[in-house]
C-alpha positions in Angstrom: 73.4 28.3 -50.7 73.9 27.5 -54.4 71.2 27.8 -57.0 71.4 25.3 -59.8 70.0 26.0 -63.3 69.8 23.4 -66.1 70.2 24.6 -69.7 69.4 22.4 -72.6 69.8 23.4 -76.3 68.3 20.9 -78.8 70.8 19.5 -81.3 73.7 21.6 -80.2 77.1 20.0 -80.9 79.5 18.9 -78.1 82.1 21.5 -79.2 79.6 24.3 -78.8 78.5 23.1 -75.4 82.1 23.1 -74.4 82.6 26.6 -75.7 79.5 27.8 -73.8 80.8 26.2 -70.6 84.2 27.7 -71.0 82.6 31.1 -71.6 80.4 30.8 -68.5 83.2 29.5 -66.4 84.8 33.0 -66.6 81.9 34.6 -64.8 82.6 35.2 -61.1 80.5 33.2 -58.7 79.4 30.7 -61.4 80.3 27.0 -61.7 79.4 25.1 -64.9 79.4 21.4 -65.9 78.2 19.3 -68.8 75.4 16.8 -68.5 76.1 13.6 -70.5 73.4 12.3 -72.9 71.3 9.7 -71.2 69.6 8.2 -74.3 70.4 4.6 -74.9 69.6 5.0 -78.6 72.1 6.5 -80.9 70.8 9.4 -83.0 73.2 11.2 -85.3 71.2 14.4 -85.0 71.3 14.3 -81.2 74.2 15.9 -79.3 76.5 13.9 -77.1 75.6 16.3 -74.3 72.0 16.7 -73.1 72.7 20.0 -71.4 74.7 21.9 -68.9 74.3 22.9 -65.3 75.1 26.3 -63.9 75.5 26.8 -60.1 75.4 30.3 -58.7 77.6 30.4 -55.6 76.7 32.7 -52.6 79.1 35.3 -53.8 77.5 35.7 -57.2 75.5 38.8 -57.6 73.0 40.2 -60.0 75.8 41.2 -62.3 76.9 37.6 -62.6 73.4 36.4 -63.4 73.1 39.2 -66.0 76.4 38.1 -67.6 75.2 34.5 -67.8 71.9 35.6 -69.4 73.8 37.7 -72.0 76.1 34.8 -72.9 73.2 32.3 -73.2 71.3 34.8 -75.3 74.3 35.2 -77.6 74.5 31.4 -78.2 70.7 31.1 -78.7 70.9 33.8 -81.4 74.0 32.5 -83.0 72.8 28.9 -83.2 69.1 29.4 -83.4 68.2 27.3 -80.4 
């Protein structure tokens, strides 16, 4: 059984979301995808992406989750989100 987690960083650019997804995709037992922005109103300060989803597959262990947490913490610190 997979566990899905939704991650949203306010005002993070599309390129950074893609970088995070690429980084997370390297973690064993983790699947990642981008969630498109659902707002109908254009806002220059709003990202084209509303967030990303992370699925932990049955073969992902605590080490995979810890790696994901470390990666997300890095980006939170780097971009102040």
